[in-house]
C-alpha positions in Angstrom: 0.0 0.0 0.0 1.5 3.4 -1.0 2.1 6.2 1.5 3.0 3.7 4.2 5.7 3.9 6.7 7.7 0.8 7.5 7.6 -0.1 11.2 9.8 -3.1 11.3 9.4 -6.9 11.3 7.4 -9.1 13.6 7.7 -12.8 13.3 9.5 -12.3 10.1 6.7 -10.2 8.6 7.2 -6.6 7.4 4.8 -4.3 9.1 3.9 -0.8 7.7 1.6 2.1 8.9 -0.4 4.0 6.4 -1.1 7.7 7.0 -4.9 7.1 7.2 -4.3 5.3 10.6 -3.9 8.8 12.1 -7.6 9.4 11.0 -9.1 6.4 12.7 -6.9 6.7 15.6 -7.9 10.3 16.1 -11.5 9.6 15.7 -11.5 6.7 18.1 -9.6 8.7 20.8 -11.9 11.7 20.4 -15.1 9.6 20.6 -13.8 7.8 23.6 -12.6 10.9 25.4 -15.8 12.8 24.8 -18.3 10.1 25.2 -17.7 6.5 26.1 -15.1 6.9 28.9 -16.8 9.8 30.8 -20.1 7.8 30.6 -18.5 4.5 31.9 -16.1 6.1 34.4 -17.2 9.5 35.5 -15.2 11.8 37.9 -12.0 12.1 36.0 -10.3 15.2 34.4 -10.4 16.0 30.7 -6.7 15.4 30.5 -7.0 11.8 32.1 -9.8 11.0 29.6 -7.7 12.2 26.6 -4.7 10.1 27.8 -6.8 6.9 28.5 -8.5 7.4 25.1 -5.2 7.8 23.3 -3.8 4.5 25.1 -7.1 2.7 24.1 -6.7 3.7 20.4 -3.1 2.6 20.4 -4.0 -0.9 22.0 -6.8 -1.1 19.5 -4.4 -0.8 16.6 -2.2 -3.4 18.3 -5.2 -5.7 18.4 -5.8 -5.1 14.7 -2.1 -5.9 14.0 -2.5 -9.2 16.0 -5.5 -10.0 13.8 -3.5 -9.6 10.7 -0.5 -11.4 12.2 -2.7 -14.4 12.8 -3.4 -14.5 9.0 0.2 -14.0 8.2 1.6 -16.7 10.5 -0.9 -19.3 9.5 -0.3 -18.4 5.8 3.4 -19.0 6.0 2.7 -22.3 7.8 0.5 -23.2 4.8 3.4 -22.2 2.4 1.6 -19.2 1.2 3.9 -16.2 0.6 3.3 -13.1 2.7 4.7 -9.8 1.4 3.8 -7.7 4.5 1.1 -6.1 6.7 -0.1 -2.6 6.5 -2.3 -0.9 9.0 -4.7 1.6 7.5 -8.0 3.5 7.9 -10.2 0.5 8.0 -8.0 -1.9 10.1 -5.3 -3.8 8.3 -4.5 -5.9 5.2 -2.2 -8.8 4.9 -0.6 -8.9 1.4 -0.1 -12.5 0.2 2.0 -13.4 -2.9 0.3 -16.7 -3.6 -2.9 -18.6 -3.0 -3.8 -21.4 -0.6 -3.4 -24.8 -2.3 -6.4 -26.3 -0.7 -9.7 -25.3 0.8 -8.6 -26.6 4.3 -5.6 -24.3 4.0 -7.8 -21.4 3.0 -10.1 -21.9 6.0 -7.1 -22.1 8.3 -5.6 -18.8 6.9 -9.0 -16.8 6.7 -10.2 -18.1 10.1 -7.0 -17.1 11.9 -7.7 -13.4 12.0 -11.3 -13.5 13.4 -10.2 -16.2 15.8 -7.4 -14.0 17.2 -9.8 -11.1 17.5 -12.4 -13.3 19.3 -9.8 -14.6 21.8 -8.6 -11.1 22.7 -12.1 -9.9 23.0 -13.2 -12.8 25.2 -10.2 -12.5 27.4 -10.5 -8.7 27.9 -14.3 -8.9 28.5 -13.8 -11.8 30.9 -11.3 -9.9 33.1 -13.4 -6.8 33.2 -15.7 -7.9 36.0 -12.7 -9.1 38.0 -10.9 -5.7 37.5 -14.2 -3.8 38.5 -14.4 -6.0 41.7 -10.8 -5.2 42.6 -8.9 -2.0 43.5 -8.5 -1.0 40.0 -9.1 2.5 38.5 -12.6 2.6 36.9 -11.0 4.4 33.9 -8.8 1.4 33.3 -11.7 -0.9 33.6 -13.6 1.1 31.1 -10.7 0.9 28.6 -10.3 -2.8 28.9 -14.2 -3.4 28.7 -14.3 -1.3 25.5 -11.4 -3.2 24.0 -13.1 -6.4 24.8 -16.3 -5.4 23.2 -14.7 -3.9 20.1 -12.4 -7.0 19.4 -15.6 -9.2 19.5 -17.3 -6.9 17.2 -14.3 -7.1 14.8 -14.4 -10.8 14.9 -18.1 -10.9 14.2 -17.9 -8.3 11.4 -15.0 -9.9 9.6 -16.8 -13.3 9.8 -19.8 -12.0 7.6 -19.8 -14.3 4.5 -18.9 -12.0 1.7 -15.8 -10.8 0.0 -13.4 -9.0 0.9 -14.1 -10.0 4.5 -12.5 -13.1 6.1 -16.0 -14.6 6.1 -16.0 -14.3 2.4 -12.9 -16.3 2.1 -14.4 -18.9 4.3 -17.5 -19.0 2.0 -15.1 -19.2 -1.0 -13.3 -22.2 0.8 -16.6 -23.9 1.4 -17.9 -23.6 -2.3 -14.5 -24.5 -3.6 -14.4 -27.6 -1.4 -18.0 -28.6 -2.4 -17.8 -28.1 -6.1 -14.0 -28.0 -6.9 -14.4 -24.7 -8.8 -12.4 -21.7 -7.7 -14.0 -19.4 -10.2 -17.6 -20.3 -9.1 -16.5 -19.9 -5.5 -15.0 -16.5 -6.2 -18.3 -15.3 -7.9 -20.3 -16.5 -5.0 -18.2 -14.7 -2.4 -18.1 -11.4 -4.4 -21.9 -11.5 -5.0 -22.4 -12.1 -1.3 -20.0 -9.2 -0.4 -21.9 -6.8 -2.7 -25.2 -7.9 -1.2 -24.0 -7.3 2.4 -22.5 -3.9 1.4 -25.7 -2.8 -0.2 -27.8 -3.9 2.9 -25.3 -1.9 5.1 -25.6 1.2 2.7 -29.4 1.0 3.0 -29.5 0.8 6.7 -27.1 3.7 7.0 -29.2 5.9 4.8 -32.2 4.9 6.9 -30.4 5.9 10.1 -29.4 9.3 8.4 -32.9 9.9 7.3 -34.3 9.3 10.9 -31.9 11.9 12.1 -31.2 10.3 15.4 -28.0 8.4 14.7 -26.1 10.4 12.0 -22.6 9.3 12.9 -23.8 5.6 13.0 -25.5 6.0 9.7 -22.5 7.5 8.0 -20.4 4.7 9.4 -22.7 2.0 8.0 -22.8 3.7 4.5 -18.9 3.9 4.6 -18.6 0.2 5.5 -21.2 -0.8 2.9 -19.4 1.2 0.2 -16.0 -0.5 1.3 -17.6 -3.9 1.0 -19.2 -3.2 -2.4 -16.0 -1.7 -4.0 -13.8 -4.6 -2.5 -16.3 -7.1 -3.8 -16.1 -5.5 -7.3 -12.4 -5.3 -7.3 -12.2 -9.0 -6.5 -14.7 -9.8 -9.2 -13.0 -7.7 -11.8 -9.6 -9.3 -11.0 -11.0 -12.9 -11.6 -10.6 -14.2 -15.1 -13.8 -15.4 -16.7 
């Protein structure tokens, strides 16, 4: 991905940071500092909320990196080349230089990311009640609780059965395994991705029209657009 800064290598995989990460990091930190954290842990100063929100945003990006490393590590184990990982506006992308040789390998590679996010989310959500019951700062508890929820959401969203999401690759692997036809599997996954994206766009515009959840509506439209364009790119790159 262009306009990215190389951060180094983790488990032998090059990791880069696209400038758009600053956008999502800033939006997350601002939203947490102004809304979620003061609501969940009242009584702190504005500076404390800002610092906690910034830390939460950084840990969130580390969790996204862990998600992508899950893909990369399993891909290399399955003899699939990995060019690197780039963190960007909508999370991260693992660039692979070859394809999985079997449907089983595709399932292992594609499922590794959501599974990593799910484990992180369950662990963080699981320790939150214990932290709340102990002598731990309510602000720290709020940060850990939010990170738990958001990782579970990431796992669930990425498991939706449509390209370019991980769930789309799982759908691709299932159809490939059942029919032995990669092209048919690709077309099914991209059509599913376009359908899911269209539904999200419609839901987003409905939210905007209601006027009660403008930010959520815009977010749904943006996610839907991302899915539709990603599915279209995958379809156009597939030979007929």
